[in-house]
C-alpha positions as CSV (number, residue, x, y, z in Angstrom):
1,M,0.0,0.0,0.0
2,L,3.1,2.3,-0.1
3,A,2.0,3.9,-3.4
4,V,-1.5,4.8,-2.2
5,D,-0.2,6.0,1.1
6,A,2.2,8.4,-0.6
7,I,-0.5,9.6,-3.0
8,L,-3.0,10.3,-0.4
9,S,-0.5,12.2,1.7
10,K,0.3,14.3,-1.4
11,D,3.9,14.3,-0.2
12,P,6.1,15.4,-3.2
13,T,9.1,13.5,-2.0
14,R,7.3,10.2,-1.4
15,I,5.3,10.3,-4.6
16,S,8.3,11.2,-6.8
17,S,10.4,8.6,-5.1
18,L,8.0,6.0,-6.3
19,G,8.6,7.1,-9.9
20,L,4.9,7.7,-10.5
21,I,5.2,11.4,-11.5
22,S,8.0,13.9,-11.3
23,S,8.3,16.3,-8.4
24,P,6.6,19.7,-9.0
25,R,8.7,22.9,-9.0
26,R,9.0,25.0,-5.9
27,G,5.6,26.6,-5.1
28,E,3.6,24.3,-7.4
29,K,1.2,21.6,-6.4
30,Y,0.3,18.3,-7.9
31,D,-2.6,18.2,-10.3
32,E,-5.5,16.7,-8.5
33,G,-6.6,14.9,-11.7
34,V,-3.2,13.2,-12.1
35,I,-3.4,12.1,-8.4
36,G,-6.9,10.8,-8.9
37,T,-5.8,8.8,-12.0
38,I,-2.9,7.3,-10.0
39,I,-5.2,6.3,-7.2
40,G,-7.6,4.7,-9.7
41,N,-4.8,2.7,-11.0
42,E,-3.6,1.5,-7.6
43,S,-4.4,-2.2,-8.4
44,S,-2.2,-1.9,-11.5
45,I,0.6,-0.5,-9.5
46,L,0.4,-3.2,-6.9
47,S,0.1,-5.9,-9.6
48,A,3.3,-4.8,-11.1
49,E,5.1,-5.2,-7.8
50,I,4.4,-8.9,-7.3
51,K,5.7,-11.8,-9.3
52,P,4.4,-15.0,-7.6
53,A,5.8,-18.5,-8.2
54,V,5.2,-22.0,-6.8
55,I,7.5,-25.0,-6.8
56,F,5.4,-28.2,-6.9
57,D,6.9,-31.3,-5.6
58,M,7.0,-34.9,-6.7
59,G,3.6,-36.1,-8.0
60,G,2.9,-32.9,-9.9
61,K,0.2,-30.2,-9.6
62,F,-2.6,-32.6,-10.7
63,D,-1.9,-35.3,-8.1
64,K,-5.5,-34.9,-6.9
65,S,-4.0,-34.4,-3.4
66,F,-1.4,-32.2,-1.7
67,N,0.1,-30.5,-4.8
68,E,-3.2,-30.0,-6.5
69,S,-4.6,-28.3,-3.4
70,V,-1.7,-25.8,-3.5
71,F,-2.5,-25.3,-7.2
72,N,-6.1,-24.5,-6.4
73,G,-5.0,-21.8,-3.9
74,A,-2.8,-20.3,-6.6
75,Q,-5.6,-20.4,-9.0
76,R,-7.9,-18.6,-6.6
77,F,-5.4,-15.9,-6.3
78,T,-5.0,-15.6,-10.1
79,K,-8.8,-15.5,-10.5
80,E,-9.1,-12.7,-8.0
81,T,-6.2,-10.6,-9.2
82,G,-5.6,-11.5,-12.8
83,I,-2.0,-12.2,-11.9
84,K,-0.5,-15.5,-13.1
85,V,1.6,-17.6,-10.8
86,M,4.8,-19.0,-12.3
87,E,5.1,-22.7,-11.9
88,F,7.9,-25.3,-11.7
89,E,7.1,-29.0,-11.3
90,V,9.8,-31.1,-9.7
91,T,10.3,-34.6,-11.2
92,N,13.4,-35.6,-9.4
93,E,15.1,-34.5,-6.2
94,A,17.9,-32.5,-7.8
95,Q,15.4,-30.2,-9.5
96,R,14.1,-28.7,-6.3
97,E,17.0,-26.3,-5.8
98,Q,17.2,-25.6,-9.5
99,G,13.6,-24.7,-9.8
100,M,13.6,-22.3,-6.9
101,R,16.7,-20.6,-8.1
102,K,15.4,-20.4,-11.6
103,M,12.2,-18.7,-10.4
104,A,14.1,-16.2,-8.3
105,Q,16.4,-15.4,-11.1
106,R,13.4,-14.8,-13.4
107,G,12.2,-12.1,-11.0
108,A,9.7,-14.0,-8.8
109,N,9.6,-12.2,-5.5
110,V,7.0,-14.3,-3.6
111,I,7.8,-18.0,-3.9
112,V,6.0,-20.9,-2.3
113,C,7.9,-24.1,-1.7
114,V,5.7,-27.1,-1.4
115,G,6.3,-29.7,1.2
116,F,8.9,-30.8,3.8
117,A,11.1,-32.4,1.2
118,Q,11.9,-29.0,-0.2
119,A,13.1,-27.6,3.2
120,D,16.9,-27.8,2.5
121,A,16.6,-26.3,-1.0
122,C,14.2,-23.6,0.0
123,D,16.4,-22.6,3.0
124,K,19.5,-22.5,0.8
125,V,18.0,-20.5,-2.0
126,A,16.2,-18.1,0.4
127,K,19.6,-17.2,1.7
128,E,20.8,-16.5,-1.8
129,F,18.0,-14.1,-2.4
130,P,17.4,-12.2,0.8
131,D,15.0,-9.7,-0.8
132,T,12.7,-12.4,-2.1
133,K,9.8,-13.5,0.0
134,F,9.9,-17.3,0.5
135,S,7.1,-19.4,2.1
136,I,7.2,-23.1,2.7
137,I,4.4,-25.5,3.6
138,D,4.8,-28.4,6.1
139,V,8.0,-27.0,7.6
140,G,8.5,-25.1,10.8
141,W,12.2,-25.5,11.8
142,L,14.0,-23.1,9.4
143,D,15.5,-19.8,10.4
144,N,15.4,-17.2,7.7
145,A,14.4,-13.5,7.9
146,N,12.7,-13.8,4.5
147,M,10.7,-16.9,5.1
148,R,7.2,-17.7,6.3
149,Q,6.5,-21.3,7.4
150,Y,3.2,-23.2,7.7
151,V,2.5,-26.4,9.6
152,F,-0.7,-28.2,10.1
153,N,-2.2,-30.2,13.0
154,E,-2.9,-33.2,10.8
155,H,-3.3,-35.4,13.8
156,E,-6.4,-33.5,14.7
157,G,-8.1,-33.9,11.3
158,S,-7.0,-37.6,11.2
159,F,-8.5,-38.1,14.6
160,L,-11.9,-37.0,13.2
161,V,-11.8,-39.4,10.2
162,G,-10.5,-42.2,12.4
163,A,-13.6,-41.7,14.5
164,L,-15.8,-41.8,11.4
165,A,-14.0,-44.9,10.1
166,A,-14.7,-46.8,13.4
167,M,-18.3,-45.7,13.3
168,A,-18.7,-46.8,9.7
169,S,-16.9,-50.1,10.1
170,K,-19.1,-53.3,10.3
171,T,-16.1,-55.6,10.9
172,G,-14.3,-53.6,13.7
173,K,-11.2,-53.5,11.5
174,V,-10.0,-50.5,9.6
175,G,-6.8,-49.7,7.7
176,F,-4.2,-47.0,6.9
177,V,-2.0,-46.7,3.8
178,G,0.8,-44.1,4.1
179,G,3.0,-42.8,1.3
180,M,6.6,-42.3,2.1
181,D,7.6,-43.6,5.6
182,I,8.4,-40.4,7.4
183,P,7.4,-38.9,10.8
184,L,4.9,-36.6,9.2
185,I,2.9,-39.5,7.7
186,R,3.2,-41.4,11.0
187,K,1.6,-38.3,12.5
188,F,-1.5,-38.9,10.2
189,A,-1.6,-42.5,11.1
190,C,-1.3,-42.0,14.9
191,G,-4.1,-39.4,14.9
192,Y,-6.2,-41.8,12.9
193,V,-5.7,-44.7,15.3
194,Q,-6.4,-42.5,18.3
195,G,-9.7,-41.3,16.7
196,A,-10.8,-44.9,15.9
197,K,-10.0,-46.2,19.3
198,A,-11.8,-43.2,21.0
199,V,-15.0,-44.5,19.4
200,N,-14.3,-48.3,19.6
201,S,-11.5,-49.3,22.0
202,K,-11.5,-52.8,20.4
203,V,-11.1,-51.7,16.8
204,E,-8.2,-53.2,14.9
205,V,-6.1,-51.0,12.7
206,F,-3.9,-52.3,9.9
207,Q,-1.0,-50.0,8.8
208,N,1.2,-50.1,5.7
209,M,3.6,-47.5,4.2
210,T,4.2,-47.5,0.5
211,G,7.9,-47.0,0.5
212,T,10.9,-45.0,1.8
213,T,11.7,-42.9,-1.3
214,P,9.7,-40.0,-2.9
215,A,8.4,-42.4,-5.5
216,A,6.0,-43.6,-2.7
217,W,3.9,-40.6,-3.4
218,N,3.0,-41.6,-6.9
219,D,2.5,-45.4,-7.0
220,P,-1.3,-46.2,-7.4
221,A,-0.5,-49.8,-8.2
222,K,1.2,-50.3,-4.9
223,G,-1.5,-48.4,-3.1
224,S,-4.1,-50.7,-4.6
225,E,-2.1,-53.8,-3.6
226,L,-1.7,-52.6,0.0
227,A,-5.4,-51.7,0.3
228,K,-6.5,-55.0,-1.1
229,S,-4.3,-56.8,1.4
230,Q,-6.0,-54.9,4.2
231,F,-9.5,-55.6,2.8
232,D,-8.6,-59.3,2.6
233,R,-7.7,-59.2,6.3
234,G,-11.1,-57.9,7.2
235,A,-10.8,-54.1,7.0
236,D,-13.8,-52.4,5.5
237,V,-12.5,-48.8,5.7
238,V,-9.0,-47.7,4.6
239,Y,-7.5,-44.2,5.0
240,A,-4.9,-43.2,2.5
241,A,-2.4,-40.5,3.3
242,A,-0.2,-41.1,0.3
243,G,-0.5,-38.4,-2.4
244,G,-1.1,-39.8,-5.8
245,T,-0.7,-43.3,-4.5
246,G,-4.1,-42.9,-2.9
247,A,-5.8,-43.2,-6.2
248,G,-5.1,-46.9,-6.1
249,V,-6.6,-47.2,-2.7
250,Y,-9.7,-45.6,-3.8
251,Q,-10.0,-47.8,-6.8
252,A,-9.4,-50.9,-4.6
253,A,-12.2,-49.8,-2.3
254,A,-14.6,-49.5,-5.2
255,D,-13.6,-52.8,-6.7
256,S,-14.0,-54.6,-3.3
257,G,-17.2,-52.9,-2.3
258,K,-15.5,-51.3,0.7
259,L,-14.8,-47.7,1.8
260,A,-11.8,-45.4,1.5
261,I,-10.9,-42.1,3.1
262,G,-9.2,-39.4,1.1
263,V,-6.6,-36.8,2.2
264,D,-5.5,-33.2,1.8
265,S,-8.2,-32.1,-0.7
266,N,-11.8,-33.2,-0.9
267,Q,-11.5,-36.5,-2.8
268,N,-15.0,-37.8,-2.3
269,H,-15.8,-37.4,-5.9
270,I,-13.0,-39.6,-7.2
271,Q,-14.9,-42.9,-6.4
272,P,-18.4,-41.6,-5.4
273,G,-20.1,-43.9,-3.0
274,S,-16.8,-45.6,-2.1
275,V,-15.1,-42.7,-0.3
276,L,-16.5,-42.3,3.2
277,T,-14.9,-38.8,3.6
278,S,-11.7,-36.9,3.1
279,M,-9.4,-35.5,5.7
280,L,-9.0,-31.9,4.6
281,K,-5.6,-30.3,5.0
282,R,-6.1,-26.7,3.7
283,V,-2.8,-26.1,2.0
284,D,-4.8,-24.2,-0.6
285,V,-5.6,-21.6,2.1
286,A,-1.9,-21.3,3.0
287,A,-0.9,-20.8,-0.6
288,Y,-3.6,-18.3,-1.2
289,E,-2.7,-16.4,1.9
290,V,1.0,-16.2,0.9
291,F,0.2,-14.7,-2.5
292,K,-2.6,-12.4,-1.3
293,T,-0.5,-11.0,1.5
294,G,2.4,-10.6,-0.9
295,Y,0.1,-8.7,-3.2
296,D,-1.4,-6.3,-0.7
297,G,1.8,-5.7,1.2
298,T,1.0,-7.5,4.5
299,W,3.3,-10.6,4.0
300,K,5.5,-11.2,7.0
301,P,8.1,-13.8,7.8
302,G,7.3,-16.1,10.7
303,F,5.6,-19.3,11.6
304,K,1.9,-20.3,11.5
305,I,0.0,-23.4,12.7
306,L,-3.3,-24.4,11.2
307,G,-5.5,-26.8,13.0
308,L,-9.1,-27.4,13.7
309,A,-9.5,-24.1,15.6
310,E,-8.1,-22.2,12.5
311,D,-10.1,-24.3,10.0
312,G,-6.8,-25.5,8.7
313,V,-7.9,-29.2,8.9
314,G,-11.2,-30.9,8.9
315,W,-13.4,-33.5,7.1
316,A,-15.4,-33.4,4.0
317,L,-19.2,-33.8,3.6
318,D,-20.9,-33.3,0.2
319,E,-23.3,-34.9,-2.2
320,H,-20.8,-37.8,-2.9
321,N,-20.8,-39.1,0.6
322,D,-24.0,-37.7,2.1
323,N,-25.6,-41.2,2.2
324,L,-22.5,-42.8,3.8
325,V,-22.4,-40.6,6.9
326,T,-25.5,-41.0,9.0
327,G,-26.9,-38.2,11.2
328,Q,-25.7,-40.0,14.3
329,M,-22.1,-40.1,12.9
330,R,-22.3,-36.4,12.0
331,S,-23.4,-35.4,15.5
332,K,-20.7,-37.5,17.1
333,V,-17.9,-36.2,15.0
334,E,-19.1,-32.6,15.4
335,Q,-19.0,-33.1,19.2
336,V,-15.5,-34.6,18.9
337,R,-14.4,-31.6,16.9
338,K,-15.7,-29.1,19.5
339,D,-14.1,-31.1,22.3
340,I,-10.7,-31.1,20.6
341,I,-10.9,-27.3,20.0
342,A,-12.0,-26.8,23.6
343,G,-9.1,-28.9,24.9
344,K,-11.4,-31.6,26.4
345,I,-9.8,-34.2,24.1
346,K,-6.0,-34.4,24.0
347,I,-4.5,-35.9,20.9
348,H,-0.9,-37.1,20.9
349,D,1.3,-35.6,18.2
350,Y,3.6,-38.4,16.9
351,M,6.2,-35.9,15.9
352,S,6.6,-34.7,19.5
353,N,8.6,-37.8,20.3
354,N,8.3,-40.1,17.3
355,K,6.1,-42.4,19.2
356,C,2.4,-43.3,19.2
357,P,0.7,-44.4,22.4
358,V,-1.7,-46.7,20.5
359,N,-1.5,-49.0,17.5
């Protein structure tokens, strides 16, 4: 808002310093019509000041999950402002740093790094470009004066869908398929198990991770194989926190006449009638916030946690799963949500000590 502040103040020094119009001679005043025109063009002035960019991680921007949710946030910003967001899609680990540096060199001044796997690269490139505003999602341990970090209380949202899974299960057995075996995904799993056991202490929860490399985020065939194995063991609801690999889990649920639970974005529509719900992780909100605050001049470095209380996580209910979630289930999970926000229900965060009290 620097330009408008200067214009409204009609301070010759401030206005001319912005390069909007030249300073008047001594004793002269700015023409009111000129100032009015500049004020009317404020949005154009601001638009010229921001060059946003996003670095999507493995799986690509159309993974129907984490990356795509970030993409949706960027699209929302573009729709509102008309400003296009530059994009780079990572296909191998070495490209992360290259992509960030390339965007910064091209003039991007508000850059979103997507995911914990980009932490080292984002940290390094941010130090190389101290005047560029960097933001990263799923990271909260970096120390840069030009970086904003977002983390989510995934264990809270996973607790809710775990409770729904236990209520929907007819066999008393549910499952979990994770992507890459890392503490963050264990955090999802631990929250899910806690939620299921809060509803049914005797529920059995099967857990599998897809792999130990980034390829685990985009392996639908493996996801299908793991889900079918859990269904064969008696599970009738399986939660996938596995990026693009989840597509295989949802297909396996449809093929087996069982239920799946989506993650990150609302995935209820992928296999209508076979997806009980989706654990919403609003990375789209984080991405939009970065670009919007960069646009209006309110972006600040720092750290932000988004949980149930901030509407940063939740569960999805729409026309695709309306007949799968009974009124009783809705009432129960809504009460659980309120109790978590109020502090009446305490959920263990796996990442606090890399342990889960239940399994």
